C-alpha positions in Angstrom: -9.3 -25.1 -24.8 -7.5 -27.7 -22.6 -7.5 -28.1 -19.1 -4.1 -26.6 -18.6 -5.0 -23.4 -20.5 -8.3 -23.0 -18.3 -6.4 -23.4 -15.2 -4.0 -20.7 -16.3 -6.3 -18.3 -17.4 -8.4 -18.8 -13.8 -4.9 -18.2 -12.1 -4.6 -14.9 -14.0 -7.7 -13.7 -13.6 -7.9 -14.5 -9.9 -4.5 -12.6 -9.6 -6.0 -9.7 -11.4 -8.9 -9.8 -9.1 -7.0 -9.8 -5.9 -4.9 -6.8 -7.2 -8.3 -5.1 -8.1 -9.5 -5.8 -4.8 -6.4 -4.4 -3.0 -6.4 -1.2 -5.0 -10.1 -0.5 -4.1 -9.3 -1.2 -0.2 -6.4 0.8 -0.1 -8.1 3.9 -1.5 -10.8 3.2 1.1 -8.3 3.2 3.6 -6.9 6.8 2.5 -10.1 8.3 2.2 -11.6 6.8 5.8 -8.5 8.3 7.5 -9.0 11.6 6.0 -12.9 11.4 6.9 -12.4 10.2 10.4 -10.2 12.7 11.5 -12.1 15.7 9.8 -15.6 14.6 11.2 -13.9 13.9 14.7 -12.5 17.5 14.6 -15.7 19.1 13.4 -17.8 17.1 16.1 -15.5 18.3 18.8 -15.1 21.7 18.1 -18.8 22.0 16.5 -20.2 20.7 19.5 -22.1 17.6 18.1 -22.3 14.1 19.4 -23.9 12.8 16.3 -20.8 14.0 14.2 -18.6 12.3 16.9 -20.3 9.4 16.6 -20.1 9.3 12.7 -16.5 9.8 13.2 -16.0 6.7 15.3 -18.0 4.9 12.5 -15.5 6.0 9.7 -12.8 5.1 12.2 -14.2 1.6 12.2 -14.0 1.4 8.5 -10.3 1.6 8.4 -10.0 -1.5 10.5 -12.6 -3.1 8.7 -10.8 -2.7 5.4 -7.6 -4.0 6.9 -9.7 -7.1 7.6 -11.1 -7.3 4.1 -7.6 -6.9 2.8 -6.5 -9.7 5.1 -9.1 -11.9 4.1 -8.8 -11.4 0.3 -5.0 -12.0 0.6 -5.4 -15.3 2.7 -8.4 -16.6 0.5 -6.2 -16.0 -2.7 -3.5 -18.7 -1.4 -3.4 -21.8 -3.4 -4.3 -25.0 -2.4 -1.6 -27.1 0.0 -1.5 -30.6 1.6 -3.4 -29.4 4.5 -5.9 -27.4 2.6 -6.6 -29.5 -0.8 -9.6 -27.4 -1.6 -7.9 -24.1 -1.0 -8.3 -21.3 1.5 -11.4 -19.5 -0.2 -13.7 -19.6 2.8 -11.3 -17.1 4.8 -13.0 -14.4 2.7 -16.2 -15.4 4.7 -14.5 -15.3 7.9 -13.5 -11.9 7.2 -17.0 -11.0 6.4 -18.2 -12.2 10.0 -15.6 -10.2 11.5 -16.7 -7.2 9.9 -20.2 -7.8 11.1 -19.6 -8.3 14.3 -17.5 -5.2 14.4 -20.4 -3.2 12.6 -22.8 -4.5 15.5 -20.5 -3.7 18.2 -20.1 -0.1 16.7 -24.0 0.1 16.3 -24.7 -0.9 20.0 -22.1 1.6 21.4 -23.3 4.4 19.6 -26.9 3.7 20.4 -26.2 3.3 24.0 -24.4 7.0 24.0 -27.8 8.3 22.3 -30.0 6.8 24.4 -27.8 7.8 27.7 -27.7 11.4 26.5 -31.5 11.4 26.3 -32.4 9.6 29.4 -29.9 11.6 31.5 -31.1 15.0 30.2 -27.2 15.4 29.1 -28.5 16.7 25.6 -29.7 19.9 27.2 -26.5 20.9 28.8 -24.4 20.7 25.6 -23.7 23.7 23.0 -25.7 23.9 20.1 -24.0 22.4 17.1 -22.1 25.1 14.7 -22.0 25.0 10.8 -18.8 23.2 11.0 -20.3 19.5 11.6 -23.1 20.2 9.0 -20.7 20.8 6.3 -18.6 17.7 7.3 -21.7 15.5 7.0 -22.6 16.7 3.5 -18.5 16.0 2.5 -19.1 12.4 4.3 -22.4 11.8 2.4 -21.1 12.3 -1.1 -17.7 10.5 -0.5 -18.9 7.4 0.9 -21.8 7.0 -1.5 -19.2 7.4 -4.1 -17.1 4.8 -2.3 -20.0 2.4 -2.0 -20.9 2.4 -5.8 -17.3 1.9 -6.8 -16.5 -0.9 -4.1 -19.9 -2.7 -4.9 -18.8 -2.5 -8.8 -15.8 -4.0 -8.2 -17.2 -6.7 -5.5 -19.7 -7.9 -7.8 -17.2 -7.8 -10.9 -14.7 -10.2 -8.9 -17.5 -11.9 -7.0 -15.9 -11.2 -3.4 -18.2 -11.4 -0.6 -16.0 -9.5 1.9 -15.8 -6.8 -0.8 -19.6 -6.5 -0.9 -19.3 -6.4 3.1 -17.0 -3.5 3.0 -19.1 -1.8 0.3 -22.1 -2.1 2.7 -19.8 -0.4 5.2 -19.4 2.5 3.2 -23.2 2.9 2.6 -23.9 2.4 6.3 -21.3 5.4 6.8 -23.3 7.4 4.3 -26.4 6.7 6.0 -24.9 7.5 9.3 -23.8 10.9 7.8 -27.4 11.5 6.7 -28.7 10.9 10.3 -26.1 13.3 11.5 -27.0 16.1 9.0 -30.7 15.7 10.1 -29.7 15.6 13.6 -27.4 18.5 13.6 -29.8 20.6 11.6 -32.6 19.9 14.0 -30.5 21.0 17.0 -29.4 24.1 15.3 -32.7 25.1 14.5 -34.0 24.9 18.5 -34.3 21.1 19.1 -31.2 20.0 20.7 -32.6 16.4 21.6 -32.2 15.7 17.6 -28.5 15.7 17.7 -28.8 12.4 20.2 -32.0 11.0 18.5 -29.7 10.9 15.3 -27.2 9.0 17.0 -29.7 6.4 18.0 -31.2 6.3 14.3 -27.5 5.8 12.8 -27.0 2.8 15.3 -30.1 1.2 14.0 -29.1 1.3 10.4 -25.7 0.0 11.6 -27.2 -2.7 13.4 -29.5 -3.7 10.0 -26.4 -3.7 7.9 -24.6 -5.8 10.4 -27.2 -8.6 10.7 -27.4 -8.8 6.8 -23.5 -9.0 6.2 -23.6 -11.9 9.1 -26.2 -14.0 7.8 -24.9 -13.7 4.2 -21.4 -14.9 5.4 -22.8 -17.6 7.7 -24.9 -19.0 4.9 -21.8 -19.2 2.4 -19.7 -20.7 5.2 -22.4 -23.4 5.9 -22.2 -24.6 1.9 -25.2 -22.7 0.8 -26.6 -23.7 -2.5 -26.1 -21.7 -5.8 -28.7 -19.5 -7.0 -31.8 -21.5 -8.6 -31.4 -19.4 -11.9 -27.8 -20.7 -12.1 -28.9 -24.4 -11.5 -31.7 -24.1 -13.9 -29.5 -22.7 -16.6 -26.7 -25.5 -16.0 -29.3 -28.4 -16.2 -30.7 -26.8 -19.4 -27.3 -26.6 -20.8 -26.0 -29.9 -19.7 -29.0 -31.8 -21.0 -28.2 -30.5 -24.6 -24.7 -31.9 -24.5 -24.1 -35.1 -27.0 -24.4 -38.4 -25.1 -26.3 -37.0 -22.1 -29.6 -38.8 -21.8 -30.9 -37.3 -18.6 -29.7 -35.8 -15.4 -30.2 -37.9 -12.4 -29.1 -35.1 -9.5 -27.2 -31.6 -9.3 -26.0 -30.2 -6.2 -24.0 -27.1 -5.4 -22.3 -25.5 -2.6 -20.5 -22.2 -2.1 -16.8 -22.4 -1.6 -15.4 -18.7 -1.1 -16.8 -16.5 -4.1 -17.0 -19.6 -6.4 -19.0 -22.8 -6.4 -18.5 -26.6 -6.6 -20.8 -28.5 -8.4 -21.9 -32.4 -8.4 -23.9 -33.5 -11.6 -25.1 -37.0 -11.8 -25.9 -37.8 -15.4 -27.6 -40.7 -17.3 -26.1 -42.0 -20.5 -26.4 -45.2 -22.6 -25.5 -48.2 -20.6 -24.0 -50.2 -23.6 -21.2 -47.5 -23.9 -17.6 -48.5 -23.5 -15.8 -46.9 -20.2 -13.8 -45.1 -22.4 -16.8 -43.4 -24.4 -18.8 -42.9 -21.0 -15.4 -41.0 -19.5 -15.2 -38.8 -22.5 -18.9 -37.6 -22.2 -18.1 -36.8 -18.7 -15.2 -35.1 -19.3 -16.9 -32.7 -21.9 -19.8 -32.0 -19.6 -17.1 -31.3 -17.0 -15.4 -29.0 -19.3 -18.2 -27.0 -20.8 -19.8 -26.3 -17.4 -16.5 -24.7 -16.0 -16.0 -23.0 -19.4 -19.6 -21.3 -19.6 -20.3 -20.6 -16.0 -17.5 -18.7 -14.9 -18.8 -18.7 -11.0 -18.0 -22.6 -10.9 -14.9 -23.3 -9.1 -14.8 -27.1 -9.9 -17.3 -29.3 -11.5 -17.5 -33.1 -10.7 -19.3 -35.4 -13.2 -20.5 -39.0 -12.2 -22.1 -41.1 -15.1 -24.8 -43.6 -14.6 -26.4 -46.0 -17.2 -29.6 -44.4 -18.3 -33.2 -45.8 -17.0 -36.7 -44.6 -17.7 -37.4 -43.3 -14.2 -34.0 -40.9 -14.4 -34.8 -37.4 -13.6 -34.5 -34.8 -16.3 -34.2 -31.7 -14.0 
């Protein structure tokens, strides 16, 4: 397959992936709006601070998904004169924003829970009704399904922002589990449990926020590819005709893909034409056999005994 066909297939795949990500994000928005309204009403009329906190968390998912959609849409733009390497890293800026939003929500919910306990506010509120308990169950089931669907899609299209959004769904499911425990505890005679549930929810949200933030940061600063992929790539390249050794191999993340630079060793007596043919073949076979590679750059050096065979 020639390079032009490769580029056409990659462009078509990228367009399909972006469409799939947008579909998942749109469904997420619809479900989150419905859950936010339902949990807020259940929390207010069912007298549960934990469920109100849970509703706020679900409402944040709507805003977070809009950020994901914007990040994926912008990162999908083609390279231009000012951005010759494309816009892929915008997706990780979206992930950073999601991490910050989650952290802010976690701190806010935790603060309210601690304040209710310290001031004794939890003693002056009515016990939760059955309504928020039912809302918690519905939320747990719905958000776990959304987490699994979004994560499967994120792995399929290798989208960091969509992974972050999937974890946002999981954190909401965990949040609802905390709400369920807190509401149930309050209903059986331990009113402090509702406020304690809010604090537990906040801690879980902060843990997820840290994970998302650190992952996005690593990828924005050109984190290298995983060692399993690099080892497999080295083995594959070393088996190609004309390659006598590998002097060095470097990789860096760019959006959801990798840039790879490979220094190979070849017979020093070869003509420039033959050396270029070997380098072109290595370039083509790496991009064809490793779909996570956005671009492979190959440099050829004359073979020497001290060349490293990685």
